[in-house]
Every structure is written in structure tokens, then in C-alpha cells.
N, C-alpha and C positions, 0 to 999 in steps of 0.2 A: 504494500500500500504506500502511495506517495506520501512522504512526510511534509507537513506544512507547519509554518511557525506564525503564530499570531502575536503581534506586539500589542499588549493590552494596556500598557502604560509607559510612555516615554517622555522624559522631561529633559530639557537642555537648559542648564542654568549654572551659575557660579555662586556657590554658597561659601562664605569665608567666616571662620571663627577665629578670633584673635584674643589671646589673653596672656597674662604674664605670670610665670611661676618661678620663684627663686631667682628673680633678677633677669630672666631671659624670656623673650616673647615666643609663644607657640602659636602656630596657626595651621589649619587644615582646610583645603578647598577641594571640591569634587566638581568637575565640569558637567558631567551628564550621568543620569541614572536611566537604566533600561530594564523593564520588567517584561519577560518573555514567557509565553505559555504556548507550547507547540503540541503537535499530535503525538505526545508521549505522556509520561506520568509525572512531569516536572514543571514547576514554576521557577524560572531562573532569574536572578537579580544580578545585573552587570553594572559596575561602577567604573567610569572612564576618567582619565586625566586627573590623577590624584597628586596633590602637592602638599608636602609637609615642611614646615619651617620651625626652627628652634628645637629640633629633636636629633641633631647630629650625634651619632654614636650611641643613641638610645634605642631600645628595642620596643617595637609596637606590635600589637596583635589586633586583628579585626574579628568582630563577632556580630551576630545578627540576632536581634530580639523581635519576636513576633507578638503583636497585640491586636486587640479589637475593642472598640468602644472604651478606650483608656484602660483596658484590662490586659495584663500580660498573659498570653496564652502559653508561650514557650520561651524561656529565657536562655539566650546564648546556646541554642540548640546546635548551631553550626559555627565553626571557627576556621580561621586561616592561620596557619603556623606563624609564630612570631618572626618578624623581620627586623634586622638591624638597619637603621637609617644611616646611609653612607655619607650624606653631604648636609651642609647647613640648610640649603634649600634642595630638597630631594623631590624629583618629579617622576611619576610613572605615567608615561604617555600611552594613550589607547586604553585597552581593557586592563584595569589595574587590580580590581578585586571582583570576585564573583561568588555567589552562593546559590544553592537551590534547595527547594523543599519538594518532596513527592506530593502530588495532588491528593492522593488518597490519605496521606498523613494530615495535610491541611484540612481536609474535609471532616476529620474527626475532632477538630478544634474549633470552638466558637460556632458561629452560624455562617455556613458557607454561602448563604445568599446575601450576606452583608459585606461591605468593604472591610478588608483587613488593613492594618497599618503595621509598619515595621521600622526598625532603626538599625542602621549600620553604625556600630560602635568602633571608634579608634581608641585603643587602650594603651596607656603607658605602662609597660610591664615592670618598670622599676618600682612602682608603688601600686600597680593595678588601678590607677586612676583613669577615668574616662576623659579624654581630651577632646573628643568630638562625637557628635550624635547627628547622623544624617537621616531624615525622615523619608519613608516610602509609603505609598498607599496603592492598593491594587484590589481587584475583584477576581474571584475564581470564575473565569469565563467558562471553563469546561464543565462546571457543575451548576450552571444556571438552571433554575426551575421556573416554570410558568404554567399557569392554569387560566385558560380562556374559554370562551364559548363561540361556536359557529352560528351562522344565521338561523339554523334550525333548533338552537338551544342545546345542542350536544356539548358535552364537556370535552375540551381538548387539553389533555394533560401532557405537556411537553417536558421532557427530562433528558439531561445529558449526564453521562457517567463514564468512569474509566474502568476498562477491563483489559488486562494483559498489555498494559502500557499504550493502549489506544483509546481514543475518545469515541464513544458511541452515543447516538441520539435517537430519540423516538418521539412521535406525536401520537399518543394513545387516545382513541376516541371512545367516549362513554356516553351512552344515551341518558338524558336527564331522567326519563321515567325508570330506567333500570337502576339508576343511583337511588332514587327515592323509594322504589319498591323494595330494594334489597334492605334498606334501613328499616322500613316498616315490618318486613318479615323477621328481621333480627329482634326488633322490639317486642314482638308477640311470641317469641320462641318459648316452648315448653318441651322438656325431655319426653321421650317416648314412654318412660316409666318414672314414677315418682313425680315430684313437683319442685319448681324452683322459683325464686324471686330475686330481684336486684334492687337493693335499697342503700342509698348513701355510700356507694362504692363497694358494697359487700354482697356476695352471692350467698343466698340461703337455700339449702337443699333439704328435701324430705324424701325418705325412702329411696335414695340413690346415692352412690358413692361419687366422689369427685372425678375419678378416672372415667366412670361410666358417663357422667354428665358431660365432660369435655369431649369424649369420643362422639357423643350424640350431637353436641353443639357444633363441633368442627365438621362432622359429616353433613349436618343440615345446611351449614353455610356453603360447603362444597356443592351439594346438590342444587341449591337454589341459584348459585352464581356461576357455575361452570359454563353454561351456555351464553351467559351475558359477556363473557370474556373472549368470545370468538374473534372479535376484531383485534383485541390485544394480542392474541395468539398469532394472528396473521402478521402483525408487525414484528414480533419476535422471530417468526419463521423467516420472514424476509431478511432480517439481520443475519440469521444463520446462513442463508444462501449467499448473501452478498459477501460475507467474510469467510465462507467455506469452513465453518466451525464443525468440529467433530462432536461425537456424542457427549464426551465429558465437557468440552469447551462450551457447548450450547447451554448445558445446565449451569456452568459457572458464570456465564455471561448474564443469564437471567437472575441468578442469585445476586451478582454484583449490582445489577440495576436496582433491585428492591432494597439492598443494603444502603444505597445512596439516597433513599427517601428520608424524610424528617422523622426523628423519633418523637412519638407523642403517646401519652397515656390517655386513651379516649374516655371522655365522660359520657359514655353510652351504656345502655343496658348490657350487662355481663362484661363490661370493660373491654369490648372488642369492636373493631370496625369490620365490616364485611369485605370480602375480596374486591368487590367493585368499588366500594368506598376508598379502600386503601390505594388502589391504582389511580383513581380519579383525583384524590386529594393529596397524593404523594406523601402520605404520612401514616403512622401506625406504631403500635408497640410490638412486643415479641410474638404474641400469638396471632395478631392481625396479619403480620408479615408472613408468619409461618403458614397460615391457612391459605393466603394468597399464593405462595410458592408451591404449596402442596397441590393446589388446584391447577396451576399452570403445568408443573412438572408431571403430575399424574396423567393429565390429558395428552401430554407428549410421549407417554409410554414409560416414564421413569417409575421405579419402585420406591415409593416414598411413604413415610409415616411422620407422625409428630411426636416429639419427646416432650414430656411435661414433668416438672418437679414441684410438688406442693411445698417441699422444704425451702426451695429457692424462689418460689413464686415466679417461675420463668418457664418459657416454652421455646423449643428449638425445632428445627426441621431435622429429619433423619432421611438419608438417601443411601440406597444400596447400589453396588456395582460402579460407583463413581468415587474417586478420591481414596485417601488412606489416612491413617492417624487414629483418633479416638472414635470409638463406636460402641453401640449396644447390640448384642446378639438377640435376634428374635426369629423363632421358627427356623433355625439353621442358617440364617443370613446375618451378615454384618451391615448394620445401618450406621453410617457415619454422621457425626454431629455437624450441623450447619447453623452457625450463629448468624442471625438475620438482622440484628439491630444496629450494626455499624459497619462501615467499609473496612476492608483489609483482612477480615476473617476468611480463611479458605476452608474448603470441605475437609473435615477431620480435626479442625481446631475446636478447642473448648476453653472458654475463659477460665482463668485459675480460680476465681471466686466461686465458680459453679462446677468445679471439676470432680467432685466426689460422686462417682457414678452410682453409688448405692442409693442416691436420692432421686435418680431418674427412672422413668418408666416409659415404655412404648405405648402410644395410643394409636389405634387404627380407627380413623373416622368412620362412623357408621352412617352409610348413605341412606337417606330417606327423604320423602317429600314433605 
């Protein structure tokens, strides 16, 4: 695939800081800053034409601090090795300093739909004092999210994400009536046996166990919403064909797409969004996303289940015949963990805080009308 580079922020200016320390004048100037985001998994920061004065024979180091809305997200996550300043006025013409952050790493920090700010720090290693602070502002173009409507009132859920160091994009079409009806069906759900209610964020059950309840709820949501996702499936299949993705890559690509939606605890009955709501609104919590992926992957022929832990109050997807790593065995098969709530988790990963597999069980959604 031809690689392209998008310049999302480029500034050309001269910023000069001058101050006196111990009788000599220090100054730092940077002529130009360039922020580049290409068809890969990096956002790169280039600093051109650097001049340092008053630092002869002293050692400096460059660091980059990432922030958003005046909150530090990652402090000095990247460094450039210390450099000894050779002259009284030392100039590095052209590209002087550069850093990069992986897009998937950035997307886990702050709100990827809002502008980020950053600071290039020039540090005097003699006393670790900061002698210069150069500001940078940028937006994650690769992870823009947009929800609009067409002339017929259909919801257009546009989403970009990164998979295997490439940027993927899709415009998912959801019918307004499907979105409304799926929510109404969820709101009136009752398990096939026993009884349930949802009050003030708590689920109350009578004559049914939690695992039975969730197997029934997840199966109900699958049955009601699978047909409504046909247009979404066509989009994913088109991406598969365009990029010639194999069996494993196709599953991984869809998983990475849903991982890049916004994490949200729904204030809805049973604390879950339906699959059609999740894709239309580009948000959801652990079981909302897991049920959506279960619906998509199952209908594409993958062997999937849902893992649930009452101890951890968390749900994850389980997939067989794809990936390696951590799994649960069920009926002679290995189902590998899929963490759906954040980018970067690959099939077979399990977050350390939820890693005791004694607290996990396999739920097979019970399909019913």
C-alpha cells in the first residue's frame, strides 16, 4: 500500500528565550516545528534550526512532555541522549531534534478527539534545570470520530482507527428506526426463566443465576440485532477484500476498530448498550463491546463466546482458532481472551488486574426471540 504523510500541524517561527544564570546569558531558539502523522502508527515531532547560547561545554538533554487541557498525560516519556554543547553559540541547522509517539499509545491517553499539547524541554544536565520549554499543539487526525445523519435520517457513524501500522476508515450506516427499536427491546428484556429488574445501576434477579441471566441477555441482544448489522458487515467485508486480510487478520482488524471507540458506562437498563447502539454511537463498556464483536465475528463464521467475571465485574470476548496466549478451555477448545475496552490489547492478552482465571467463566449466549 502506498504510504502517505499528512502534515497536521506546521509552524514556522522564531521563539527566543533569554535569561541569565550565574553571570552568563543563556538563550535557546527553534526556527520551525513540524508535526507529522502518516499512514503508519506514529505521530512524529520535528524541530528545525536549533541555536543554543551561553551553554558552551555544558551538557543538554531534550525531553518531551505530553499534556491535554493543562493536565500532564505522560511526563518525559521520550528522551534524546545528552549532548555536549561545543561552541559559545552552537547551531544545529535543519532537522535538529525529533520524537515520536505511537498513535495507539496516544489514543489510550486523555480524549483522542480533543487537541493535545506538548512541550519540548531543553534540560541543563549539570543541575537538571529546564532552560527552555517549546510548546506544541496537535490533533490525532487518524483517530477522528464523527456521527452525522443523511437526508433520510440514517445515522452515519464515521470512524478511523489503526491496525497493523495502517490507518483504516469506515462510514457505518445505521437506520434510525433500528437504533430506536433495539433500545426499546433492551429496555423491556426479561430472562426466559426467573425475573429481573434494573434499579439505580443495580441488577436484581429472582430464580436465576447471574451466569444464566447474562447468557440469556447476551443471546437476546445477538438475536435481535444481528440482522440490523448487515450493512456494517458489508463495510467490514469490503475492508477485508481491499486489504487482502487473512482469517486471523480480519478478526483482529474488527477487534481493533471496536477497541478504538469511546469507553462509556451506559446509564441504560442492565448497564449495556445494544450492538446497534454501540456501533452507531461509537461508545460502550466491556460487555456492550463484547456483545457487538460476538455478533459480528459469529456471523462471519468465527467460534466465539463471552467471558464474564462476577468477581471482577468485567466481560471479555473469547475466540477460538485465532491468536495465542491466555485462554479458557471449554468443551475441548481453547478460547483466547480478547480485551475490548482499549486499543493495543491483542488476542490472548489479559490485563494483570483481571488475570486470575479462577474468577472467569465461559458464557455461551442463548439465542432466542
